[in-house]
N, CA, C and O of each residue as an XYZ file, in Angstrom:
444
protein
N       0.787     -1.195     -0.017
C      -0.024     -0.029      0.135
C       0.829      1.306      0.017
O       0.494      2.296     -0.631
N       1.992      1.156      0.760
C       2.928      2.571      1.004
C       3.620      2.362     -0.429
O       4.031      3.401     -0.946
N       3.769      1.430     -0.990
C       4.544      1.525     -2.666
C       3.478      2.060     -3.614
O       3.946      2.708     -4.550
N       2.223      1.946     -3.588
C       1.188      2.461     -4.314
C       1.043      4.049     -4.083
O       0.731      4.804     -5.004
N       1.274      4.445     -2.890
C       1.137      5.817     -2.460
C       2.376      6.610     -2.972
O       2.292      7.767     -3.383
N       3.502      5.913     -2.915
C       4.863      6.536     -3.388
C       4.641      6.555     -4.924
O       5.002      7.621     -5.422
N       4.220      5.794     -5.665
C       4.123      5.740     -7.000
C       2.942      6.868     -7.418
O       3.068      7.521     -8.454
N       1.898      7.026     -6.614
C       0.951      7.951     -7.190
C       1.409      9.376     -6.719
O       0.948     10.351     -7.311
N       2.336      9.555     -5.633
C       2.900     10.854     -5.336
C       3.891     11.263     -6.497
O       3.810     12.344     -7.079
N       4.795     10.333     -6.764
C       5.541     10.553     -8.054
C       5.041     10.985     -9.369
O       5.535     11.822    -10.125
N       3.869     10.202     -9.531
C       3.246     10.497    -10.762
C       2.467     12.095    -10.592
O       2.507     12.901    -11.522
N       1.919     12.338     -9.560
C       1.658     13.495     -9.509
C       2.555     14.762     -9.595
O       2.370     15.741    -10.318
N       3.640     14.528     -8.647
C       4.511     15.393     -9.016
C       5.275     15.694    -10.544
O       5.634     16.799    -10.950
N       5.392     14.565    -11.158
C       6.027     14.467    -12.398
C       5.013     15.421    -13.357
O       5.462     16.276    -14.120
N       3.733     15.167    -13.212
C       2.600     15.912    -13.933
C       2.629     17.487    -13.556
O       2.569     18.359    -14.424
N       2.719     17.734    -12.299
C       2.918     19.175    -11.882
C       4.046     19.714    -12.438
O       3.950     20.851    -12.901
N       5.165     19.101    -12.496
C       6.364     19.516    -12.926
C       6.279     19.889    -14.517
O       6.860     20.850    -15.021
N       5.490     19.000    -15.182
C       5.301     19.075    -16.649
C       4.568     20.312    -16.907
O       5.012     21.149    -17.693
N       3.366     20.482    -16.225
C       2.532     21.522    -16.289
C       3.211     22.824    -16.036
O       3.093     23.721    -16.871
N       4.017     23.028    -14.791
C       4.787     24.274    -14.537
C       5.587     24.503    -15.780
O       5.504     25.640    -16.246
N       6.423     23.553    -16.471
C       7.271     23.891    -17.543
C       6.492     24.355    -18.917
O       6.932     25.150    -19.748
N       5.135     23.617    -18.961
C       4.273     24.082    -20.275
C       3.990     25.647    -19.879
O       4.345     26.541    -20.647
N       3.361     25.917    -18.696
C       3.101     27.249    -18.316
C       4.318     28.338    -18.553
O       4.121     29.450    -19.043
N       5.497     27.889    -18.166
C       6.621     28.692    -18.159
C       6.987     28.982    -19.615
O       7.272     30.133    -19.945
N       6.990     27.909    -20.559
C       7.226     27.917    -21.837
C       6.030     28.982    -22.629
O       6.374     29.868    -23.413
N       4.907     28.760    -22.337
C       3.736     29.510    -22.962
C       4.005     30.667    -22.500
O       3.732     31.459    -23.402
N       4.390     31.226    -21.593
C       4.605     32.591    -20.881
C       5.766     33.399    -21.493
O       5.686     34.559    -21.895
N       7.012     32.500    -21.503
C       8.061     33.131    -22.068
C       8.244     33.109    -23.552
O       9.102     33.788    -24.117
N       7.283     32.185    -24.262
C       7.383     32.418    -25.811
C       6.551     33.356    -26.181
O       5.394     33.360    -25.761
N       6.978     34.212    -26.950
C       6.080     35.308    -27.595
C       5.243     34.704    -28.706
O       5.424     33.725    -29.431
N       4.188     35.670    -28.604
C       3.084     35.315    -29.463
C       3.579     35.131    -31.113
O       2.968     34.312    -31.800
N       4.563     35.826    -31.636
C       4.903     35.683    -32.810
C       5.553     34.331    -32.944
O       5.318     33.684    -33.964
N       6.402     33.805    -31.953
C       7.046     32.489    -31.905
C       6.105     31.407    -31.996
O       6.327     30.444    -32.729
N       4.807     31.532    -31.122
C       3.910     30.462    -31.220
C       3.131     30.517    -32.544
O       2.645     29.507    -33.055
N       3.044     31.663    -33.035
C       2.282     31.899    -34.402
C       3.060     31.248    -35.607
O       2.561     30.598    -36.526
N       4.408     31.563    -35.408
C       5.492     30.823    -36.309
C       5.526     29.300    -36.316
O       5.670     28.643    -37.346
N       5.388     28.794    -35.120
C       5.504     27.190    -34.761
C       4.061     26.843    -35.372
O       4.021     25.848    -36.095
N       3.013     27.472    -35.185
C       1.644     26.846    -35.724
C       1.708     26.876    -37.170
O       1.132     25.989    -37.801
N       2.423     27.911    -37.844
C       2.308     28.075    -39.122
C       3.082     26.929    -39.713
O       2.613     26.354    -40.696
N       4.311     26.524    -39.159
C       5.183     25.393    -39.692
C       4.475     24.352    -39.536
O       4.559     23.517    -40.437
N       3.624     24.076    -38.450
C       2.772     22.793    -38.271
C       1.732     22.576    -39.459
O       1.497     21.543    -40.086
N       1.207     23.774    -39.582
C       0.017     23.764    -40.937
C       0.842     23.591    -42.186
O       0.270     22.924    -43.048
N       1.890     23.970    -42.455
C       2.735     23.792    -43.595
C       3.094     22.279    -43.595
O       2.885     21.633    -44.622
N       3.620     21.684    -42.502
C       4.009     20.294    -42.513
C       2.905     19.409    -42.865
O       3.095     18.459    -43.624
N       1.778     19.659    -42.366
C       0.445     18.819    -42.595
C      -0.099     19.147    -44.054
O      -0.776     18.273    -44.596
N       0.099     20.119    -44.609
C      -0.284     20.298    -45.896
C       0.699     19.473    -46.973
O       0.277     18.828    -47.933
N       1.948     19.619    -46.640
C       2.992     18.897    -47.406
C       2.662     17.497    -47.422
O       2.697     16.881    -48.487
N       2.300     16.855    -46.185
C       2.036     15.670    -45.951
C       1.042     15.037    -46.702
O       1.095     13.882    -47.124
N      -0.093     16.040    -46.891
C      -1.370     15.691    -47.423
C      -1.178     15.518    -48.960
O      -1.668     14.603    -49.622
N      -0.248     16.718    -49.523
C       0.089     16.581    -51.088
C       0.935     15.435    -51.214
O       0.684     14.780    -52.225
N       1.903     14.968    -50.467
C       2.564     13.702    -50.736
C       1.672     12.531    -50.727
O       1.777     11.556    -51.470
N       0.648     12.747    -49.676
C      -0.390     11.493    -49.847
C      -1.283     11.350    -50.997
O      -1.665     10.286    -51.484
N      -1.608     12.666    -51.421
C      -2.444     12.613    -52.726
C      -1.536     12.135    -53.935
O      -1.942     11.383    -54.820
N      -0.360     12.622    -53.870
C       0.462     12.357    -55.238
C       0.861     10.682    -55.090
O       0.988     10.100    -56.167
N       1.030     10.010    -54.061
C       1.029      8.621    -53.815
C      -0.155      8.013    -54.148
O      -0.034      6.960    -54.773
N      -1.333      8.411    -53.888
C      -2.606      7.967    -54.361
C      -2.652      7.834    -55.785
O      -2.973      6.780    -56.335
N      -2.277      9.078    -56.507
C      -2.433      9.218    -58.022
C      -1.542      8.326    -58.602
O      -1.856      7.740    -59.638
N      -0.205      8.106    -57.932
C       0.671      7.136    -58.687
C       0.148      5.846    -58.657
O       0.250      5.094    -59.627
N      -0.474      5.491    -57.488
C      -0.751      4.242    -57.320
C      -2.068      3.802    -58.347
O      -2.220      2.674    -58.815
N      -2.867      4.834    -58.549
C      -4.115      4.707    -59.526
C      -3.636      4.754    -60.763
O      -4.294      4.067    -61.545
N      -2.701      5.331    -61.243
C      -2.050      5.249    -62.603
C      -1.478      3.932    -62.834
O      -1.544      3.381    -63.933
N      -0.810      3.320    -61.616
C      -0.140      2.084    -61.880
C      -1.209      0.934    -61.999
O      -1.114      0.034    -62.834
N      -2.308      1.053    -61.022
C      -3.444      0.027    -61.316
C      -3.950      0.296    -62.618
O      -4.223     -0.696    -63.295
N      -4.160      1.571    -63.186
C      -4.795      1.653    -64.489
C      -4.106      0.944    -65.638
O      -4.651      0.264    -66.507
N      -2.764      1.227    -65.493
C      -1.889      0.640    -66.691
C      -1.907     -0.822    -66.463
O      -1.930     -1.540    -67.463
N      -1.900     -1.285    -65.458
C      -1.642     -2.822    -65.194
C      -2.949     -3.500    -65.613
O      -2.974     -4.632    -66.096
N      -4.212     -2.619    -65.365
C      -5.516     -3.212    -65.767
C      -5.541     -3.165    -67.336
O      -6.101     -4.074    -67.949
N      -4.944     -2.122    -67.994
C      -4.799     -2.042    -69.488
C      -4.068     -2.894    -70.077
O      -4.408     -3.289    -71.192
N      -2.819     -3.403    -69.426
C      -1.926     -4.308    -69.924
C      -2.533     -5.807    -69.931
O      -2.373     -6.601    -70.859
N      -3.201     -6.045    -68.832
C      -3.953     -7.359    -68.586
C      -4.871     -7.624    -69.700
O      -5.019     -8.727    -70.225
N      -5.550     -6.413    -70.065
C      -6.732     -6.496    -70.756
C      -6.023     -6.868    -72.406
O      -6.600     -7.568    -73.238
N      -5.070     -6.409    -72.548
C      -4.365     -6.514    -73.938
C      -3.653     -7.874    -74.130
O      -3.388     -8.313    -75.249
N      -3.377     -8.471    -73.058
C      -2.575     -9.865    -73.097
C      -3.692    -10.899    -73.688
O      -4.819    -11.026    -73.208
N      -3.242    -11.534    -74.684
C      -4.063    -12.610    -75.216
C      -3.663    -13.980    -74.859
O      -2.759    -14.520    -75.496
N      -4.229    -14.558    -73.945
C      -3.736    -15.893    -73.403
C      -4.105    -17.036    -74.639
O      -3.436    -18.069    -74.602
N      -4.895    -16.940    -75.479
C      -5.430    -17.670    -76.377
C      -4.476    -17.905    -77.480
O      -4.611    -18.869    -78.235
N      -3.469    -17.007    -77.598
C      -2.361    -17.171    -78.499
C      -1.255    -18.305    -77.909
O      -0.417    -18.900    -78.587
N      -1.436    -18.408    -76.777
C      -0.505    -19.425    -76.076
C      -1.013    -20.932    -76.211
O      -2.061    -21.345    -75.716
N      -0.060    -21.734    -76.996
C      -0.684    -23.134    -77.248
C      -0.780    -23.915    -75.760
O       0.012    -23.681    -74.847
N      -1.643    -24.669    -75.691
C      -2.193    -25.375    -74.569
C      -0.772    -26.260    -74.135
O      -0.361    -26.152    -72.980
N      -0.278    -26.857    -74.806
C       1.058    -27.811    -74.576
C       2.124    -27.069    -74.076
O       2.978    -27.691    -73.445
N       2.271    -25.699    -74.246
C       3.208    -25.114    -73.508
C       2.814    -24.460    -72.268
O       3.676    -24.183    -71.434
N       1.780    -24.232    -72.107
C       0.929    -23.890    -70.886
C       0.502    -24.911    -69.869
O      -0.222    -24.499    -68.963
N       0.797    -26.022    -69.879
C       0.251    -27.100    -69.196
C       1.523    -27.978    -68.685
O       2.537    -28.154    -69.361
N       1.315    -28.471    -67.448
C       2.273    -29.442    -66.715
C       2.153    -30.612    -67.743
O       3.179    -31.039    -68.273
N       0.988    -31.119    -68.028
C       1.087    -32.375    -68.611
C       1.836    -32.449    -69.787
O       2.139    -33.538    -70.276
N       2.182    -31.303    -70.319
C       3.086    -31.554    -71.721
C       4.412    -31.981    -71.263
O       5.115    -32.588    -72.070
N       4.901    -31.724    -69.955
C       6.198    -32.231    -69.692
C       6.315    -33.684    -69.127
O       7.416    -34.225    -69.234
N       5.369    -34.316    -68.583
C       5.284    -35.751    -68.338
C       4.120    -36.178    -68.736
O       3.043    -35.609    -68.556
N       4.354    -37.419    -69.408
C       3.139    -38.358    -69.741
C       2.774    -39.130    -68.541
O       3.591    -39.435    -67.672
N       1.491    -39.445    -68.516
C       1.137    -40.434    -67.455
C       1.859    -41.717    -67.518
O       2.076    -42.296    -66.454
N       2.267    -42.245    -68.645
C       2.906    -43.575    -68.869
C       4.431    -43.501    -68.599
O       5.105    -44.510    -68.809
N       5.044    -42.305    -68.121
C       6.272    -42.235    -68.076
C       6.666    -42.993    -66.580
O       6.023    -42.847    -65.540
N       7.763    -43.749    -66.737
C       8.017    -44.449    -65.289
C       8.460    -43.570    -64.330
O       8.993    -42.525    -64.705
N       8.329    -43.820    -63.093
C       8.616    -42.986    -61.910
C       9.876    -43.684    -61.435
O       9.796    -44.803    -60.930
N      11.109    -43.021    -61.590
C      12.157    -43.639    -60.903
C      12.629    -43.092    -59.696
O      12.789    -41.874    -59.611
N      12.853    -43.782    -58.827
C      13.340    -43.351    -57.229
C      14.833    -43.497    -57.174
O      15.311    -44.451    -57.787
N      15.583    -42.741    -56.571
C      16.972    -42.801    -56.491
C      17.183    -43.264    -55.172
O      16.938    -42.472    -54.262
N      17.667    -44.604    -54.847
C      17.984    -44.971    -53.554
C      19.587    -45.371    -53.450
O      20.115    -46.318    -54.034
N      20.146    -44.552    -52.688
C      21.463    -44.645    -52.666
C      21.739    -45.332    -51.274
O      21.598    -44.687    -50.235
N      22.142    -46.674    -51.272
C      22.478    -47.461    -49.978
C      23.823    -46.913    -49.252
O      24.097    -47.276    -48.108
N      24.550    -46.121    -49.897
C      25.627    -45.759    -49.064
C      25.027    -44.520    -48.218
O      25.363    -44.375    -47.043
N      24.255    -43.758    -48.760
C      23.722    -42.533    -48.029
C      23.024    -43.023    -46.708
O      23.187    -42.521    -45.596
N      22.255    -44.044    -47.010
C      21.215    -44.750    -45.915
C      22.225    -45.344    -44.790
O      21.978    -45.230    -43.590
N      23.348    -45.966    -45.277
C      24.112    -46.593    -44.207
C      24.792    -45.487    -43.389
O      24.915    -45.579    -42.168
N      25.238    -44.419    -44.114
C      25.807    -43.317    -43.477
C      24.931    -42.486    -42.366
O      25.408    -41.931    -41.376
N      23.595    -42.519    -42.728
C      22.657    -41.991    -41.830
C      22.547    -42.751    -40.447
O      22.420    -42.141    -39.385
N      22.600    -44.034    -40.534
C      22.622    -44.991    -39.534
C      23.800    -44.939    -38.608
O      23.661    -44.951    -37.385
N      25.041    -44.876    -39.252
C      26.270    -44.785    -38.466
C      26.797    -43.377    -38.048
O      27.836    -43.209    -37.410
N      25.997    -42.420    -38.462
C      26.310    -41.003    -38.254
C      26.029    -40.760    -36.663
O      26.592    -39.887    -36.003
N      25.196    -41.555    -36.231
C      24.661    -40.981    -34.690
C      25.575    -41.542    -33.668
O      25.405    -41.279    -32.477
């Protein structure tokens, strides 16, 4: 319980110190400086918004060009035998497994 009271006291003291610092800064900072700071913040927000809009336009143009490209590709010109896995292997081809007895004995003796 005492530990909790100490933590609460520390937190309150820290908040009071921060509030005093803010009050000092606002009273010691001229209105012109505050206005300049606010103006800079607004400019930064505008620049961020412009960059965001430019990125959106760029993404949209990429999406549009990709869509146009996909529409222009004609898959019907690609012969099916070049486009399918079945052209590589016939069902009647024998399946060959490679069993190397030396490797198997090595596995047993390696432990």
